[in-house]
All heavy atoms as TSV, in Angstrom:
chain	resi	resn	atom	element	x	y	z
A	1	MET	N	N	98.627	97.266	141.812
A	1	MET	CA	C	99.134	96.962	140.500
A	1	MET	C	C	98.278	97.664	139.452
A	1	MET	O	O	97.063	97.684	139.535
A	1	MET	CB	C	99.093	95.447	140.293
A	1	MET	CG	C	100.136	94.973	139.319
A	1	MET	SD	S	100.061	93.224	139.021
A	1	MET	CE	C	101.262	92.655	140.191
A	2	ALA	N	N	98.913	98.220	138.461
A	2	ALA	CA	C	98.207	98.966	137.423
A	2	ALA	C	C	97.587	98.012	136.407
A	2	ALA	O	O	97.914	96.829	136.346
A	2	ALA	CB	C	99.175	99.911	136.729
A	3	ASN	N	N	96.702	98.563	135.613
A	3	ASN	CA	C	96.088	97.812	134.529
A	3	ASN	C	C	96.656	98.268	133.196
A	3	ASN	O	O	97.246	99.335	133.090
A	3	ASN	CB	C	94.573	98.010	134.529
A	3	ASN	CG	C	93.928	97.333	135.710
A	3	ASN	OD1	O	94.370	96.296	136.164
A	3	ASN	ND2	N	92.865	97.933	136.216
A	4	ILE	N	N	96.454	97.441	132.176
A	4	ILE	CA	C	96.935	97.731	130.836
A	4	ILE	C	C	95.741	97.772	129.891
A	4	ILE	O	O	94.860	96.925	129.973
A	4	ILE	CB	C	97.923	96.640	130.366
A	4	ILE	CG1	C	99.139	96.591	131.267
A	4	ILE	CG2	C	98.345	96.878	128.936
A	4	ILE	CD1	C	100.075	95.453	130.943
A	5	LYS	N	N	95.733	98.754	129.002
A	5	LYS	CA	C	94.710	98.833	127.966
A	5	LYS	C	C	95.314	98.277	126.676
A	5	LYS	O	O	96.315	98.785	126.184
A	5	LYS	CB	C	94.262	100.275	127.747
A	5	LYS	CG	C	93.209	100.427	126.681
A	5	LYS	CD	C	92.818	101.887	126.498
A	5	LYS	CE	C	91.780	102.038	125.409
A	5	LYS	NZ	N	91.436	103.447	125.201
A	6	VAL	N	N	94.689	97.228	126.140
A	6	VAL	CA	C	95.177	96.559	124.936
A	6	VAL	C	C	94.171	96.819	123.819
A	6	VAL	O	O	92.978	96.590	123.994
A	6	VAL	CB	C	95.329	95.045	125.167
A	6	VAL	CG1	C	95.907	94.371	123.945
A	6	VAL	CG2	C	96.180	94.765	126.379
A	7	THR	N	N	94.640	97.312	122.664
A	7	THR	CA	C	93.791	97.610	121.520
A	7	THR	C	C	94.262	96.808	120.317
A	7	THR	O	O	95.453	96.814	119.998
A	7	THR	CB	C	93.844	99.111	121.185
A	7	THR	OG1	O	93.501	99.857	122.358
A	7	THR	CG2	C	92.870	99.459	120.068
A	8	LEU	N	N	93.337	96.127	119.650
A	8	LEU	CA	C	93.658	95.340	118.467
A	8	LEU	C	C	93.762	96.273	117.268
A	8	LEU	O	O	92.797	96.931	116.906
A	8	LEU	CB	C	92.573	94.283	118.226
A	8	LEU	CG	C	92.825	93.284	117.101
A	8	LEU	CD1	C	94.054	92.434	117.404
A	8	LEU	CD2	C	91.614	92.405	116.901
A	9	ILE	N	N	94.953	96.363	116.660
A	9	ILE	CA	C	95.150	97.286	115.544
A	9	ILE	C	C	95.417	96.576	114.227
A	9	ILE	O	O	95.416	97.209	113.177
A	9	ILE	CB	C	96.303	98.278	115.837
A	9	ILE	CG1	C	97.592	97.540	116.128
A	9	ILE	CG2	C	95.939	99.207	116.963
A	9	ILE	CD1	C	98.801	98.447	116.199
A	10	ARG	N	N	95.698	95.270	114.266
A	10	ARG	CA	C	95.909	94.491	113.045
A	10	ARG	C	C	94.953	93.304	113.066
A	10	ARG	O	O	94.627	92.766	114.119
A	10	ARG	CB	C	97.348	93.962	112.966
A	10	ARG	CG	C	98.445	94.992	113.011
A	10	ARG	CD	C	98.845	95.591	111.680
A	10	ARG	NE	N	98.959	94.671	110.576
A	10	ARG	CZ	C	100.100	94.197	110.089
A	10	ARG	NH1	N	101.248	94.519	110.649
A	10	ARG	NH2	N	100.092	93.410	109.051
A	11	SER	N	N	94.537	92.868	111.898
A	11	SER	CA	C	93.590	91.774	111.776
A	11	SER	C	C	94.241	90.435	112.104
A	11	SER	O	O	95.441	90.241	111.906
A	11	SER	CB	C	93.040	91.736	110.353
A	11	SER	OG	O	92.201	90.626	110.177
A	12	VAL	N	N	93.429	89.488	112.584
A	12	VAL	CA	C	93.919	88.140	112.866
A	12	VAL	C	C	93.691	87.200	111.683
A	12	VAL	O	O	94.030	86.018	111.760
A	12	VAL	CB	C	93.255	87.557	114.134
A	12	VAL	CG1	C	93.679	88.335	115.356
A	12	VAL	CG2	C	91.759	87.506	114.005
A	13	VAL	N	N	93.172	87.708	110.581
A	13	VAL	CA	C	92.960	86.889	109.391
A	13	VAL	C	C	94.320	86.436	108.853
A	13	VAL	O	O	95.227	87.238	108.672
A	13	VAL	CB	C	92.186	87.675	108.315
A	13	VAL	CG1	C	92.113	86.884	107.022
A	13	VAL	CG2	C	90.815	88.043	108.804
A	14	GLY	N	N	94.461	85.146	108.647
A	14	GLY	CA	C	95.705	84.602	108.137
A	14	GLY	C	C	96.766	84.367	109.190
A	14	GLY	O	O	97.871	83.951	108.855
A	15	ARG	N	N	96.453	84.620	110.440
A	15	ARG	CA	C	97.410	84.408	111.531
A	15	ARG	C	C	97.286	82.975	112.045
A	15	ARG	O	O	96.239	82.342	111.907
A	15	ARG	CB	C	97.154	85.380	112.688
A	15	ARG	CG	C	97.250	86.824	112.298
A	15	ARG	CD	C	98.664	87.197	111.950
A	15	ARG	NE	N	98.706	88.585	111.486
A	15	ARG	CZ	C	99.781	89.156	111.024
A	15	ARG	NH1	N	100.913	88.499	110.949
A	15	ARG	NH2	N	99.741	90.393	110.610
A	16	PRO	N	N	98.322	82.450	112.691
A	16	PRO	CA	C	98.241	81.103	113.265
A	16	PRO	C	C	97.148	81.006	114.327
A	16	PRO	O	O	96.784	81.997	114.976
A	16	PRO	CB	C	99.622	80.900	113.896
A	16	PRO	CG	C	100.509	81.869	113.199
A	16	PRO	CD	C	99.644	83.037	112.838
A	17	GLN	N	N	96.652	79.797	114.524
A	17	GLN	CA	C	95.542	79.570	115.457
A	17	GLN	C	C	95.897	79.999	116.875
A	17	GLN	O	O	95.049	80.546	117.577
A	17	GLN	CB	C	95.147	78.090	115.438
A	17	GLN	CG	C	93.932	77.770	116.270
A	17	GLN	CD	C	92.664	78.443	115.770
A	17	GLN	OE1	O	92.507	78.681	114.577
A	17	GLN	NE2	N	91.766	78.749	116.670
A	18	ASN	N	N	97.138	79.783	117.316
A	18	ASN	CA	C	97.486	80.161	118.688
A	18	ASN	C	C	97.403	81.673	118.891
A	18	ASN	O	O	96.998	82.140	119.950
A	18	ASN	CB	C	98.861	79.624	119.084
A	18	ASN	CG	C	99.989	80.213	118.274
A	18	ASN	OD1	O	99.793	80.677	117.153
A	18	ASN	ND2	N	101.188	80.194	118.823
A	19	GLN	N	N	97.752	82.460	117.875
A	19	GLN	CA	C	97.632	83.918	118.003
A	19	GLN	C	C	96.167	84.334	118.036
A	19	GLN	O	O	95.796	85.236	118.788
A	19	GLN	CB	C	98.361	84.606	116.865
A	19	GLN	CG	C	99.859	84.448	116.932
A	19	GLN	CD	C	100.586	85.126	115.801
A	19	GLN	OE1	O	99.989	85.815	114.974
A	19	GLN	NE2	N	101.888	84.920	115.746
A	20	ARG	N	N	95.318	83.679	117.254
A	20	ARG	CA	C	93.882	83.976	117.290
A	20	ARG	C	C	93.298	83.686	118.668
A	20	ARG	O	O	92.472	84.449	119.177
A	20	ARG	CB	C	93.140	83.137	116.252
A	20	ARG	CG	C	93.446	83.491	114.834
A	20	ARG	CD	C	92.726	82.541	113.922
A	20	ARG	NE	N	93.143	82.722	112.545
A	20	ARG	CZ	C	92.318	82.717	111.523
A	20	ARG	NH1	N	91.042	82.521	111.702
A	20	ARG	NH2	N	92.771	82.895	110.312
A	21	GLU	N	N	93.727	82.587	119.267
A	21	GLU	CA	C	93.222	82.223	120.594
A	21	GLU	C	C	93.678	83.211	121.662
A	21	GLU	O	O	92.921	83.528	122.579
A	21	GLU	CB	C	93.670	80.809	120.950
A	21	GLU	CG	C	92.989	79.749	120.103
A	21	GLU	CD	C	93.573	78.367	120.286
A	21	GLU	OE1	O	94.554	78.217	121.049
A	21	GLU	OE2	O	93.055	77.431	119.645
A	22	ILE	N	N	94.890	83.706	121.549
A	22	ILE	CA	C	95.383	84.700	122.512
A	22	ILE	C	C	94.570	85.982	122.404
A	22	ILE	O	O	94.167	86.564	123.418
A	22	ILE	CB	C	96.886	84.965	122.300
A	22	ILE	CG1	C	97.699	83.740	122.690
A	22	ILE	CG2	C	97.343	86.174	123.092
A	22	ILE	CD1	C	99.161	83.812	122.314
A	23	VAL	N	N	94.301	86.426	121.169
A	23	VAL	CA	C	93.507	87.643	120.966
A	23	VAL	C	C	92.122	87.463	121.576
A	23	VAL	O	O	91.615	88.338	122.280
A	23	VAL	CB	C	93.425	87.986	119.458
A	23	VAL	CG1	C	92.382	89.054	119.202
A	23	VAL	CG2	C	94.777	88.436	118.947
A	24	LYS	N	N	91.518	86.310	121.354
A	24	LYS	CA	C	90.181	86.042	121.891
A	24	LYS	C	C	90.204	85.983	123.418
A	24	LYS	O	O	89.297	86.485	124.082
A	24	LYS	CB	C	89.656	84.731	121.318
A	24	LYS	CG	C	88.233	84.440	121.655
A	24	LYS	CD	C	87.755	83.176	120.951
A	24	LYS	CE	C	86.312	82.889	121.293
A	24	LYS	NZ	N	85.837	81.655	120.641
A	25	SER	N	N	91.261	85.380	123.992
A	25	SER	CA	C	91.338	85.257	125.445
A	25	SER	C	C	91.524	86.615	126.127
A	25	SER	O	O	91.145	86.776	127.295
A	25	SER	CB	C	92.468	84.320	125.845
A	25	SER	OG	O	93.718	84.918	125.592
A	26	LEU	N	N	92.092	87.570	125.413
A	26	LEU	CA	C	92.240	88.917	125.971
A	26	LEU	C	C	90.943	89.706	125.884
A	26	LEU	O	O	90.849	90.804	126.418
A	26	LEU	CB	C	93.358	89.671	125.244
A	26	LEU	CG	C	94.778	89.187	125.517
A	26	LEU	CD1	C	95.763	89.929	124.639
A	26	LEU	CD2	C	95.137	89.357	126.972
A	27	GLY	N	N	89.943	89.163	125.196
A	27	GLY	CA	C	88.650	89.841	125.088
A	27	GLY	C	C	88.563	90.777	123.908
A	27	GLY	O	O	87.693	91.638	123.861
A	28	LEU	N	N	89.449	90.614	122.924
A	28	LEU	CA	C	89.436	91.473	121.746
A	28	LEU	C	C	88.673	90.761	120.635
A	28	LEU	O	O	88.949	89.593	120.339
A	28	LEU	CB	C	90.867	91.775	121.300
A	28	LEU	CG	C	91.737	92.430	122.370
A	28	LEU	CD1	C	93.173	92.502	121.902
A	28	LEU	CD2	C	91.211	93.789	122.724
A	29	THR	N	N	87.723	91.443	120.026
A	29	THR	CA	C	86.886	90.795	119.025
A	29	THR	C	C	87.058	91.399	117.643
A	29	THR	O	O	87.308	90.688	116.698
A	29	THR	CB	C	85.407	90.882	119.429
A	29	THR	OG1	O	85.069	92.249	119.650
A	29	THR	CG2	C	85.152	90.082	120.697
A	30	LYS	N	N	86.930	92.703	117.524
A	30	LYS	CA	C	87.017	93.378	116.237
A	30	LYS	C	C	88.221	94.313	116.212
A	30	LYS	O	O	88.813	94.603	117.252
A	30	LYS	CB	C	85.757	94.215	115.989
A	30	LYS	CG	C	84.485	93.416	115.936
A	30	LYS	CD	C	83.316	94.347	115.704
A	30	LYS	CE	C	82.016	93.582	115.629
A	30	LYS	NZ	N	80.887	94.477	115.379
A	31	LEU	N	N	88.559	94.790	115.023
A	31	LEU	CA	C	89.609	95.786	114.924
A	31	LEU	C	C	89.252	97.010	115.751
A	31	LEU	O	O	88.087	97.422	115.804
A	31	LEU	CB	C	89.824	96.207	113.474
A	31	LEU	CG	C	90.613	95.245	112.599
A	31	LEU	CD1	C	90.725	95.802	111.196
A	31	LEU	CD2	C	91.983	95.008	113.167
A	32	HIS	N	N	90.225	97.582	116.390
A	32	HIS	CA	C	90.111	98.780	117.219
A	32	HIS	C	C	89.275	98.556	118.476
A	32	HIS	O	O	88.881	99.522	119.120
A	32	HIS	CB	C	89.579	99.968	116.412
A	32	HIS	CG	C	90.381	100.237	115.178
A	32	HIS	ND1	N	91.665	100.690	115.206
A	32	HIS	CD2	C	90.078	100.044	113.870
A	32	HIS	CE1	C	92.130	100.796	113.980
A	32	HIS	NE2	N	91.188	100.406	113.137
A	33	SER	N	N	89.004	97.295	118.826
A	33	SER	CA	C	88.357	97.032	120.108
A	33	SER	C	C	89.435	97.034	121.184
A	33	SER	O	O	90.599	96.717	120.926
A	33	SER	CB	C	87.618	95.698	120.083
A	33	SER	OG	O	88.517	94.628	119.900
A	34	SER	N	N	89.051	97.408	122.390
A	34	SER	CA	C	90.003	97.524	123.490
A	34	SER	C	C	89.547	96.702	124.673
A	34	SER	O	O	88.357	96.432	124.843
A	34	SER	CB	C	90.140	98.981	123.925
A	34	SER	OG	O	90.667	99.755	122.884
A	35	ALA	N	N	90.499	96.318	125.494
A	35	ALA	CA	C	90.208	95.596	126.721
A	35	ALA	C	C	91.192	96.057	127.791
A	35	ALA	O	O	92.349	96.361	127.500
A	35	ALA	CB	C	90.329	94.098	126.509
A	36	ILE	N	N	90.698	96.124	129.020
A	36	ILE	CA	C	91.539	96.456	130.166
A	36	ILE	C	C	91.889	95.142	130.853
A	36	ILE	O	O	91.006	94.386	131.244
A	36	ILE	CB	C	90.793	97.384	131.151
A	36	ILE	CG1	C	90.279	98.634	130.447
A	36	ILE	CG2	C	91.688	97.722	132.330
A	36	ILE	CD1	C	91.335	99.596	130.007
A	37	VAL	N	N	93.178	94.851	130.970
A	37	VAL	CA	C	93.635	93.604	131.584
A	37	VAL	C	C	94.610	93.931	132.702
A	37	VAL	O	O	95.252	94.986	132.684
A	37	VAL	CB	C	94.299	92.670	130.539
A	37	VAL	CG1	C	93.300	92.229	129.490
A	37	VAL	CG2	C	95.485	93.325	129.888
A	38	PRO	N	N	94.740	93.048	133.689
A	38	PRO	CA	C	95.689	93.307	134.767
A	38	PRO	C	C	97.123	93.228	134.270
A	38	PRO	O	O	97.440	92.489	133.335
A	38	PRO	CB	C	95.392	92.197	135.775
A	38	PRO	CG	C	94.653	91.162	135.036
A	38	PRO	CD	C	93.972	91.826	133.901
A	39	ASN	N	N	97.975	93.998	134.897
A	39	ASN	CA	C	99.397	94.020	134.535
A	39	ASN	C	C	100.121	92.978	135.373
A	39	ASN	O	O	100.676	93.260	136.420
A	39	ASN	CB	C	99.975	95.416	134.773
A	39	ASN	CG	C	101.409	95.518	134.312
A	39	ASN	OD1	O	101.934	94.623	133.676
A	39	ASN	ND2	N	102.046	96.615	134.646
A	40	ASN	N	N	100.089	91.732	134.904
A	40	ASN	CA	C	100.819	90.671	135.587
A	40	ASN	C	C	101.641	89.890	134.567
A	40	ASN	O	O	101.564	90.136	133.369
A	40	ASN	CB	C	99.878	89.763	136.388
A	40	ASN	CG	C	98.813	89.127	135.521
A	40	ASN	OD1	O	99.028	88.841	134.346
A	40	ASN	ND2	N	97.645	88.903	136.104
A	41	ALA	N	N	102.423	88.956	135.036
A	41	ALA	CA	C	103.342	88.228	134.160
A	41	ALA	C	C	102.611	87.429	133.087
A	41	ALA	O	O	103.063	87.362	131.944
A	41	ALA	CB	C	104.223	87.306	134.989
A	42	ALA	N	N	101.481	86.839	133.415
A	42	ALA	CA	C	100.742	86.030	132.441
A	42	ALA	C	C	100.216	86.896	131.302
A	42	ALA	O	O	100.316	86.517	130.121
A	42	ALA	CB	C	99.595	85.304	133.125
A	43	MET	N	N	99.661	88.047	131.626
A	43	MET	CA	C	99.129	88.937	130.589
A	43	MET	C	C	100.253	89.530	129.747
A	43	MET	O	O	100.128	89.639	128.531
A	43	MET	CB	C	98.301	90.059	131.212
A	43	MET	CG	C	97.011	89.602	131.803
A	43	MET	SD	S	95.955	88.915	130.526
A	43	MET	CE	C	95.183	87.619	131.434
A	44	ARG	N	N	101.355	89.917	130.379
A	44	ARG	CA	C	102.481	90.457	129.615
A	44	ARG	C	C	103.049	89.417	128.657
A	44	ARG	O	O	103.441	89.732	127.536
A	44	ARG	CB	C	103.562	90.977	130.555
A	44	ARG	CG	C	103.175	92.273	131.243
A	44	ARG	CD	C	104.370	92.929	131.908
A	44	ARG	NE	N	105.092	92.011	132.774
A	44	ARG	CZ	C	104.937	91.919	134.084
A	44	ARG	NH1	N	104.089	92.709	134.696
A	44	ARG	NH2	N	105.640	91.059	134.801
A	45	GLY	N	N	103.086	88.152	129.074
A	45	GLY	CA	C	103.559	87.087	128.205
A	45	GLY	C	C	102.645	86.876	127.015
A	45	GLY	O	O	103.107	86.677	125.890
A	46	ALA	N	N	101.325	86.930	127.245
A	46	ALA	CA	C	100.371	86.775	126.149
A	46	ALA	C	C	100.480	87.942	125.181
A	46	ALA	O	O	100.473	87.753	123.961
A	46	ALA	CB	C	98.953	86.668	126.713
A	47	ILE	N	N	100.612	89.140	125.708
A	47	ILE	CA	C	100.726	90.328	124.865
A	47	ILE	C	C	102.023	90.288	124.064
A	47	ILE	O	O	102.054	90.683	122.904
A	47	ILE	CB	C	100.626	91.604	125.722
A	47	ILE	CG1	C	99.212	91.741	126.270
A	47	ILE	CG2	C	101.019	92.833	124.928
A	47	ILE	CD1	C	99.061	92.789	127.340
A	48	ARG	N	N	103.087	89.776	124.643
A	48	ARG	CA	C	104.365	89.696	123.941
A	48	ARG	C	C	104.262	88.803	122.703
A	48	ARG	O	O	104.899	89.060	121.691
A	48	ARG	CB	C	105.440	89.165	124.873
A	48	ARG	CG	C	106.837	89.238	124.277
A	48	ARG	CD	C	107.919	88.805	125.254
A	48	ARG	NE	N	107.841	89.573	126.489
A	48	ARG	CZ	C	107.764	89.019	127.702
A	48	ARG	NH1	N	107.760	87.717	127.836
A	48	ARG	NH2	N	107.698	89.773	128.771
A	49	LYS	N	N	103.434	87.757	122.764
A	49	LYS	CA	C	103.294	86.856	121.619
A	49	LYS	C	C	102.515	87.484	120.468
A	49	LYS	O	O	102.634	87.041	119.333
A	49	LYS	CB	C	102.613	85.562	122.051
A	49	LYS	CG	C	103.503	84.706	122.902
A	49	LYS	CD	C	102.909	83.350	123.116
A	49	LYS	CE	C	103.825	82.508	123.942
A	49	LYS	NZ	N	104.573	81.556	123.145
A	50	ILE	N	N	101.706	88.502	120.759
A	50	ILE	CA	C	100.916	89.145	119.701
A	50	ILE	C	C	101.203	90.641	119.640
A	50	ILE	O	O	100.360	91.422	119.209
A	50	ILE	CB	C	99.405	88.898	119.899
A	50	ILE	CG1	C	98.929	89.410	121.246
A	50	ILE	CG2	C	99.066	87.440	119.711
A	50	ILE	CD1	C	97.439	89.540	121.378
A	51	ASN	N	N	102.399	91.063	120.041
A	51	ASN	CA	C	102.701	92.498	120.096
A	51	ASN	C	C	102.665	93.166	118.738
A	51	ASN	O	O	102.520	94.373	118.648
A	51	ASN	CB	C	104.036	92.753	120.790
A	51	ASN	CG	C	105.209	92.188	120.023
A	51	ASN	OD1	O	105.041	91.504	119.031
A	51	ASN	ND2	N	106.391	92.467	120.497
A	52	HIS	N	N	102.765	92.406	117.648
A	52	HIS	CA	C	102.684	92.976	116.311
A	52	HIS	C	C	101.236	93.226	115.887
A	52	HIS	O	O	101.006	93.865	114.870
A	52	HIS	CB	C	103.372	92.048	115.307
A	52	HIS	CG	C	102.831	90.664	115.310
A	52	HIS	ND1	N	103.096	89.765	116.332
A	52	HIS	CD2	C	102.038	90.024	114.436
A	52	HIS	CE1	C	102.485	88.621	116.060
A	52	HIS	NE2	N	101.836	88.751	114.923
A	53	LEU	N	N	100.271	92.760	116.676
A	53	LEU	CA	C	98.855	92.935	116.357
A	53	LEU	C	C	98.157	93.957	117.245
A	53	LEU	O	O	97.058	94.387	116.923
A	53	LEU	CB	C	98.110	91.601	116.492
A	53	LEU	CG	C	98.595	90.429	115.648
A	53	LEU	CD1	C	97.808	89.178	116.006
A	53	LEU	CD2	C	98.465	90.756	114.181
A	54	VAL	N	N	98.767	94.327	118.352
A	54	VAL	CA	C	98.090	95.150	119.343
A	54	VAL	C	C	98.884	96.404	119.687
A	54	VAL	O	O	100.086	96.492	119.435
A	54	VAL	CB	C	97.814	94.361	120.646
A	54	VAL	CG1	C	96.870	93.216	120.393
A	54	VAL	CG2	C	99.092	93.869	121.274
A	55	ASP	N	N	98.175	97.359	120.282
A	55	ASP	CA	C	98.775	98.556	120.849
A	55	ASP	C	C	98.523	98.508	122.350
A	55	ASP	O	O	97.395	98.218	122.780
A	55	ASP	CB	C	98.131	99.809	120.227
A	55	ASP	CG	C	98.740	101.080	120.750
A	55	ASP	OD1	O	99.966	101.107	120.970
A	55	ASP	OD2	O	97.992	102.058	120.944
A	56	VAL	N	N	99.541	98.755	123.134
A	56	VAL	CA	C	99.444	98.615	124.596
A	56	VAL	C	C	99.703	99.966	125.243
A	56	VAL	O	O	100.663	100.660	124.909
A	56	VAL	CB	C	100.470	97.582	125.109
A	56	VAL	CG1	C	100.352	97.433	126.614
A	56	VAL	CG2	C	100.278	96.258	124.402
A	57	GLN	N	N	98.818	100.340	126.181
A	57	GLN	CA	C	98.976	101.576	126.941
A	57	GLN	C	C	98.637	101.294	128.403
A	57	GLN	O	O	97.923	100.354	128.705
A	57	GLN	CB	C	98.022	102.651	126.426
A	57	GLN	CG	C	98.228	103.019	124.987
A	57	GLN	CD	C	97.156	103.997	124.508
A	57	GLN	OE1	O	96.144	104.180	125.164
A	57	GLN	NE2	N	97.386	104.567	123.351
A	58	GLU	N	N	99.155	102.140	129.282
A	58	GLU	CA	C	98.776	102.030	130.682
A	58	GLU	C	C	97.383	102.579	130.868
A	58	GLU	O	O	97.051	103.638	130.326
A	58	GLU	CB	C	99.753	102.799	131.568
A	58	GLU	CG	C	101.080	102.116	131.733
A	58	GLU	CD	C	101.931	102.788	132.784
A	58	GLU	OE1	O	101.367	103.381	133.725
A	58	GLU	OE2	O	103.146	102.743	132.637
A	59	ALA	N	N	96.566	101.875	131.608
A	59	ALA	CA	C	95.204	102.337	131.884
A	59	ALA	C	C	95.194	103.097	133.197
A	59	ALA	O	O	96.026	102.870	134.081
A	59	ALA	CB	C	94.245	101.153	131.951
A	60	GLU	N	N	94.245	104.004	133.312
A	60	GLU	CA	C	94.153	104.797	134.537
A	60	GLU	C	C	93.246	104.164	135.549
A	60	GLU	O	O	92.366	103.456	135.299
A	60	GLU	CB	C	93.650	106.194	134.188
A	60	GLU	CG	C	94.632	106.896	133.337
A	60	GLU	CD	C	93.968	107.803	132.305
A	60	GLU	OE1	O	92.746	107.915	132.336
A	60	GLU	OE2	O	94.683	108.367	131.497
């Protein structure tokens, strides 16, 4: 199974608490920080809830 590279491109300031918690659980801390996460249903579901805040690419 491939991995996904998730990059935070929008700030979480003013966002609902659940979106802030999802960003933190993915390991994203600051703007333009990136994290490599597994490509599974749980991660895709979390990313779908914050897709307006992140950029998603396939990792090598």
